[in-house]
C-alpha positions in Angstrom: 18.2 14.8 7.8 18.9 11.1 7.1 22.1 10.7 9.2 20.4 12.2 12.2 18.2 9.2 12.5 20.8 6.4 11.8 22.5 6.5 15.2 22.6 3.1 16.9 22.1 1.2 13.6 25.8 0.4 13.0 25.4 -3.4 13.5 22.0 -3.7 11.8 21.4 -5.5 8.5 18.5 -4.8 6.2 17.4 -7.8 4.2 13.9 -6.6 2.9 12.8 -3.2 1.8 9.0 -2.5 1.4 7.8 0.7 -0.2 4.4 2.2 -0.7 3.9 3.6 -4.3 1.9 6.8 -4.4 3.5 9.8 -2.8 6.3 7.6 -1.5 8.2 5.7 -4.2 6.6 7.5 -7.1 7.2 11.2 -8.0 4.7 13.9 -8.5 3.8 12.5 -11.9 3.1 9.0 -10.3 6.2 7.6 -12.0 9.6 6.2 -11.1 12.6 8.4 -11.5 16.0 7.1 -12.9 17.5 7.9 -9.5 15.0 5.7 -7.6 15.3 2.9 -10.1 19.1 2.9 -9.7 18.9 2.9 -5.9 16.4 0.0 -5.8 18.5 -2.1 -8.2 21.6 -1.4 -6.2 19.9 -2.7 -3.1 18.7 -5.8 -5.0 22.3 -6.3 -6.3 23.3 -7.1 -2.7 20.7 -9.8 -2.6 18.3 -7.7 -0.5 14.6 -8.2 -1.2 12.5 -5.3 -2.6 8.7 -5.5 -2.2 6.0 -3.0 -3.3 3.3 -2.3 -0.8 0.2 -0.4 -2.0 -3.5 0.0 -1.9 -3.4 -0.5 -5.6 -4.7 -3.6 -7.4 -2.4 -6.0 -9.3 -3.0 -4.5 -12.7 -1.8 -1.1 -11.4 1.3 -2.5 -9.7 2.6 -5.0 -12.2 4.1 -2.3 -14.6 6.2 -0.9 -11.7 7.2 -4.4 -10.5 8.4 -5.3 -13.9 10.3 -2.0 -14.5 12.1 -2.4 -11.2 12.5 -6.1 -11.5 11.4 -6.6 -7.9 12.6 -9.8 -6.3 10.1 -10.2 -3.5 6.3 -10.7 -3.4 4.1 -7.7 -3.4 1.5 -6.4 -0.9 -1.7 -5.5 -2.7 -5.0 -4.0 -1.7 -3.5 -2.5 1.5 -2.2 -5.9 2.5 -5.2 -8.0 1.7 -3.2 -10.0 -0.8 0.4 -11.2 -1.0 1.3 -11.9 -4.6 4.5 -13.3 -6.2 4.6 -11.7 -9.6 7.6 -13.7 -10.7 5.8 -17.0 -10.0 2.4 -15.5 -11.0 0.9 -16.9 -7.8 -1.1 -15.6 -4.9 0.5 -16.5 -1.6 -2.2 -15.3 0.7 -5.4 -13.3 0.5 -8.3 -12.0 2.6 -11.7 -10.6 1.4 -14.5 -8.4 2.7 -17.6 -10.7 2.9 -20.2 -9.7 0.4 -22.8 -9.0 3.1 -20.5 -6.5 4.8 -19.6 -5.0 1.4 -23.3 -4.7 0.6 -24.0 -2.9 3.9 -21.1 -0.5 3.3 -22.3 0.2 -0.2 -25.8 1.0 1.0 -24.6 3.4 3.7 -22.3 5.2 1.3 -25.2 5.6 -1.2 -27.4 7.1 1.6 -24.6 9.5 2.4 -24.2 10.5 -1.3 -20.6 9.2 -1.5 -18.7 7.9 -4.5 -17.4 4.3 -4.1 -15.3 1.9 -6.2 -15.3 -1.9 -5.7 -12.4 -4.3 -6.3 -13.5 -8.0 -6.6 -10.0 -9.2 -7.4 -9.6 -8.3 -11.0 -10.2 -4.7 -12.2 -12.4 -2.2 -10.4 -16.0 -1.2 -10.7 -18.0 2.0 -10.3 -21.7 2.9 -10.7 -20.9 5.6 -13.3 -17.7 7.3 -14.5 -17.4 10.6 -12.7 -14.6 13.2 -12.2 -13.4 11.0 -9.3 -13.2 8.0 -11.6 -11.3 9.9 -14.3 -8.8 11.4 -11.9 -8.1 8.0 -10.3 -7.8 6.3 -13.7 -5.3 8.9 -14.9 -3.2 8.2 -11.8 -3.1 4.4 -12.0 -3.4 4.0 -15.9 -6.2 1.5 -15.5 -9.8 2.3 -16.5 -12.8 1.5 -14.3 -15.7 -0.7 -15.4 -19.0 1.3 -14.9 -22.0 -1.0 -14.1 -24.7 1.7 -14.6 -26.5 0.8 -11.4 -26.0 1.5 -7.7 -23.1 -0.5 -6.4 -25.4 -2.0 -3.8 -27.6 -3.3 -6.6 -24.5 -4.7 -8.4 -23.5 -6.5 -5.2 -27.0 -7.9 -4.6 -26.8 -9.3 -8.2 -23.3 -10.7 -8.0 -22.9 -11.7 -4.3 -19.2 -11.2 -4.6 -16.7 -10.8 -1.8 -14.4 -7.8 -2.2 -10.6 -7.5 -2.0 -11.1 -3.8 -1.1 -13.5 -0.9 -1.5 -12.5 2.8 -2.0 -14.4 6.0 -1.2 -13.2 9.2 -2.9 -14.5 12.5 -1.7 -13.2 15.9 -0.5 -10.8 15.6 2.5 -13.6 16.8 4.8 -16.1 14.4 3.3 -13.6 11.5 3.6 -13.2 12.3 7.3 -17.0 12.2 7.8 -17.3 9.0 5.8 -14.4 7.3 7.8 -16.0 8.1 11.1 -19.5 7.0 10.0 -18.2 3.7 8.6 -16.1 2.9 11.6 -19.1 3.4 13.8 -21.4 1.3 11.7 -19.0 -1.5 10.5 -16.0 -1.3 12.9 -16.3 -5.0 13.6 -16.7 -6.0 9.9 -13.9 -4.1 8.0 -11.0 -1.8 8.4 -11.1 1.9 7.3 -7.9 3.9 6.8 -7.0 6.9 4.6 -4.3 6.6 2.0 -4.8 10.1 0.8 -6.6 13.0 2.4 -9.6 12.3 0.1 -9.4 8.5 0.0 -11.0 6.1 2.5 -9.5 2.6 1.9 -11.8 -0.2 3.1 -10.0 -3.5 3.8 -11.0 -6.9 5.3 -11.2 -6.8 9.1 -7.8 -7.3 10.7 -5.9 -6.7 7.5 -3.3 -3.9 7.2 0.1 -3.4 5.6 1.9 -4.1 8.9 0.4 -7.5 9.4 0.9 -8.5 5.8 4.5 -7.3 5.9 5.1 -9.4 9.0 3.6 -12.4 7.2 5.9 -11.8 4.2 8.9 -11.4 6.4 8.0 -14.8 8.1 7.8 -16.4 4.7 11.2 -15.1 3.9 12.7 -16.2 7.2 13.2 -12.6 8.4 12.5 -10.7 11.5 11.2 -7.1 11.9 14.7 -6.0 12.8 15.8 -6.8 9.2 13.0 -4.9 7.5 12.9 -1.4 6.1 9.6 0.3 5.1 8.6 3.6 3.5 5.2 5.2 3.5 3.2 8.4 3.7 -0.4 7.6 4.6 -2.6 6.5 7.4 -2.7 3.1 5.8 1.1 2.9 6.0 1.3 3.5 9.8 1.1 -0.3 10.7 3.9 -1.1 8.3 6.1 1.7 9.5 5.5 0.6 13.1 6.3 -3.0 12.3 9.6 -2.4 10.5 12.7 -1.6 12.6 13.7 0.8 9.8 10.3 2.5 9.3 10.6 5.8 7.4 7.8 8.3 7.0 8.2 10.5 4.0 8.7 14.2 4.8 5.4 14.8 2.8 3.6 12.2 4.9 0.3 12.7 6.8 0.5 13.7 10.5 -0.3 10.1 11.6 2.6 8.6 9.6 5.0 11.3 10.8 4.0 10.8 14.4 4.4 7.0 14.4 8.2 6.9 13.7 11.2 9.0 14.5 12.7 8.3 11.1 11.9 10.7 8.3 13.0 10.4 4.6 13.2 13.4 2.2 9.9 13.9 0.2 8.9 11.7 -2.7 9.5 14.7 -5.0 13.2 14.6 -3.9 13.8 10.9 -4.4 13.5 10.4 -0.7 13.4 6.6 -0.8 16.5 6.4 -3.0 18.5 8.8 -0.8 17.8 6.7 2.4 18.7 3.5 0.6 21.9 5.0 -0.6 22.9 6.1 2.9 22.3 2.5 4.2 24.2 1.0 1.3 27.1 3.3 1.9 27.2 2.0 5.5 27.1 -1.6 4.4 23.8 -2.2 6.1 21.8 -3.7 3.2 22.4 -7.4 2.5 20.9 -10.6 1.1 17.7 -12.3 2.2 18.3 -15.5 4.0 16.8 -18.6 2.6 13.3 -19.0 4.0 10.1 -21.0 3.3 9.4 -19.0 0.2 12.7 -19.4 -1.5 
């Protein structure tokens, strides 16, 4: 499967690899396999940059960044923040204005939807529900319940948001996404990371634009970037990178946006693609750029 899509890349050099976490880099247990760790470290041994790119917040990404030893800044909150965990510094960030967040919260409450808010540290919910518990088990970070509607919490705190997240059934998420786009399409971005998740990001923010910003900081072009993803929110990133791989388990939108398909996350798909490119000598060091 992999070799079929590598024709015409003989002279290419990959200097930055960006990978989504859930259902892409991580296995069915939301963990890193030894095979994947070995492949990522082999890529970094050439001097290539490895960046994590996820809708997750910092607290839920740092454990993986440290285990891997990633050597490039991370894309958090669906690209709403670039963070260098080695220097412990934020390189760039965008936020949803609190008035927009307030309007979104009010509409979701009228629709009877569950929503979580991410002000930049931790995440908050009205009450802990089955949705909260399932999400916390996946990311190993507990939510903070505020015991009031999220709109009331926003009215009290007047805080801008790094992101917001709706969790519902797949059908409910589709309805919510359409309604929110109609009501707030000029105020925020609405993409699905899973069938039942609607990720709400600042307007004009996505993983593709943030990956382009990171590449520029590193002095790289899109032709030197490889990316892996599985969700709607990964589509801009896969379209930006010359080597954009949708996982075999990806959503239809991700599979349709690129001709390049990796084996599923449950079969160490990212590791297998990286190993193929390493064997061809197509993975090499980042050039010195503004960030280094």
